[in-house]
N, C-alpha and C positions, 0 to 999 in steps of 0.2 A: 459481438457488437462493439464498435469502436468508441462509443460514448456511454457505455453502460455505467449506471450509477452516478452520472454527472447531471448537474442542473445548469441550464443555459438561459440567458436573457438576450433577446434579439430585438433591436429597434428597426422600424420600417418593415415590419414583417407581414403586412396585410396583402402584399402583391409582389410580383416580380421576383427579384433576387432574394429579398428577405423572406418571402413566403417559401421559396424553394429551400432556403437554408433551414427554416423551421421544420418543414416536412422531412428533409434529409436527416437533421439532427434527431428528430423523434424516431425515425426508422432505424437509427443507429443506437437507440436505447436511452437517449437523453430525455429528461423531463424538461420541457421547454416553456418558458414564459416569453411571449412576444408581444410587442406593442406597436401602435401606429395611431394616426388620427383618422384613418378610414375604418371606422368601427364596424360597419356592415360587412365589408370585405374580410376584415380580421376575424369576425365571428364565423364566417364561412370557412376560412382556413382552419380554425380551431376544430370545427365540426368534422371536416375532412380528415384531419389527423386522428381524431378520436375514433372515427369510423374504421380507420385502418389499424386500430389497436394501439396507437401512440398516446403519449401523455402530454397534453399541452393546455396552456391557459392564455387566452388573449386578454389584454388590458389596453385601455386608452393611454397613449403615451405621446405627448408633445415634447420632443427632445430639447426644446428651448426652455422648458420649465423645470426648474430644480425640484419642485414638489412632485411632479409627475415621475421623475427618476427615483426619488426616494420611495414613492409608492410602489414602483415597479420592482425595485430590489426587495422591498419588504414583502411583496406578494410572493416572490421566489422563495424567500426564507420561510414565510409562514406556511406556504403550501407544500414546499418540497424540502425544507430543512436547511438549505445552504445555497451558495452561489459559486459555481466553478468556472463558468464561461460567460463572457460578455462579447457580443458582436455589435459594434456600432455601425449599423448598416444604413440607417436613414440618411437621406441626402436629397438635394434638389440641384437642378442644372439650369443654366441660362445660356442661350446661344447669342452670338453676335460679336461685334467689335467693342473695344473699350469705350469708344466715344458714343456708342449706342446705349450705354448704361447710365447709372446715376448713383449718387450716394446712398439712396434708399435701397436700391437693388444690391449694392455692395453689402450693406448691413444685413439684408434679408438672407443672402447666401452665406455670409459668415456666421450668422446666428444659428442656422440649421447645421451647416456642414462642419463648422469649426467648434462653436460653443457647445453644440449638441454632443459632440464626441467628448469634449472636456467634462461636461456635466455627467455623462454616463460613466466615464472613467472614475470621476470623483466619488460617485455614489457606490460604485461596485467594489472599490479597493478595500474598505473596511471588512466587508463580508468575505471577500476572497482571503484576506489575511486570517480571519477566524477559521476559514475552511482549510488553512494550511497551504494555500496557493491557488493559482488559477491561470486562465488564459484570456487575454483581451485581444480581440481581432478588430482592427479598425479598417473599414472599407474606404480607401483613398481612391486613386484613379491613376491612369497614365498621365492625366492632367496635373497630377502632383509631382511628375517627373520631368515633363517636357512642356514647352509652350505650344499653343495650337492656334490655328487661324479661324476656327469655327465656334469656339466657346468664349464666354465672357472671361476677361482676365480675373474677375473676382472668383470664378469657379476654380481656375488654376491655383490662385492664391489660397483658397480655402482647402483644397486637397493637398497642397504643399504643407500647409499648417498641420493637417492630420498626420502627414508623414513624420514631421519632426516632433510633434507631441507624442507620437508612438515611441520614438527612440528615447526621449527623456523619461517616459513612463517605464520603459524596459530597464533603463539604467537605475532609476531611483527605487524600483520595487523588486529587483531581482533577488535581494536578500530575503524577501518575504515569500519567495517561490512563485511570484506572479510574473508571467511572461506577457509581452506585448509585441505584436507584429502588425504590419500594415499590408493590405492586399490592394493591388493596383490593376483593376480590370481595364481592358481596352473597350472597344465598341461592343456592347452587349444588347441583345434584343429583349428589352423590358418595356413596360408601359411608359417609363420616363423618356425613352428614346423613340417610342413608336411613331410619333407624329413625323419626325424627320425621316425615319427609315421607311415610312410608307411612300415616300417619294422615290420612284425607281432610280432616278439619276443620282440622288444623294446616296442611296444604298450602293449603287454601282461604284461611286467614287470611294466610299468607305471601304468596300471590299477590295478595291484595287490597291489600297495602301497597306493591306494586311497580307503578309507573306503566305499565311495558310489559306487565304482566299475566301474567308467568310467572317461574318461577325460572330461573336460568342453567344452562347446560350446561358441562361441562369445557372444551369447545372455545372457548366465549366468553371464558374467562379465558386459555387457552393462546395465542390469537391476540394478546392484549395483551402477554403475556410474550415472545412471538416478536418483536414490534416492539421491545421494550426490549433484547432480546438482539442484535438486528441493527444494522448500521451506519446504518440509516434513522433511528435515534434518537441519533445521535452528538452532538447538542447538548442532550440531555436527561439531567440528573442531579439528584439530590436532590428528585425530583418524586414525586407520588402519582398513580397511575393508578387511578381508581375505575371498576369494572365491576359495576354493581349494578342495572341496569334502571331507574335513576332514583330508587331508594329514598332516598338521602341528599339528593336535590334538594328534598324536601318539607320 
């Protein structure tokens, strides 16, 4: 098992990509603490993992709240003894042009996508240092690499912030054995994108821009996250793992 003996904390784990990561990590031997604000769904995912013989604990986690992060990290340490892996997965998206947005919308997106990653990293580092090292995986996006005509500029800006926060974290904490990398998914079939992708024309346009000819599945991203969480990536830090079907290669 690729994560045997490791303890992981995953945000945004009640559905979609985060839930897929929680299930995959548990199947690979990790003891998983995962959080979200969707408590009913989170409880269901915890039950599913346990029924399959995995070890997982769901907690309420609003990533914009420092106290929630402190409680999440403490839960991992109290229940499983340490913290080795953090996946900053939680995020929100907003569609449209810059002029369709507002200052309040900018703040909302930055609060979740940017500050949430910062607070998670801040909470995890002391326990990773005590554990002798760790791996931080921040879910950015291709929107943190290139401009787009379909999403709010605030979303691009927030994901760009995640990309550079990751690099600074990698540089500042390498001496503690803590690695930090960002993952940049392209279009992925998750509940966050379901409304847009339910429109056949929008889906067709999305797929036409992807050289591999399809949108991604949560598992496509989770396998990349698994690699960065495992010791297989022990010489990888400050890097960007792009999983987009070739979109940004054009």
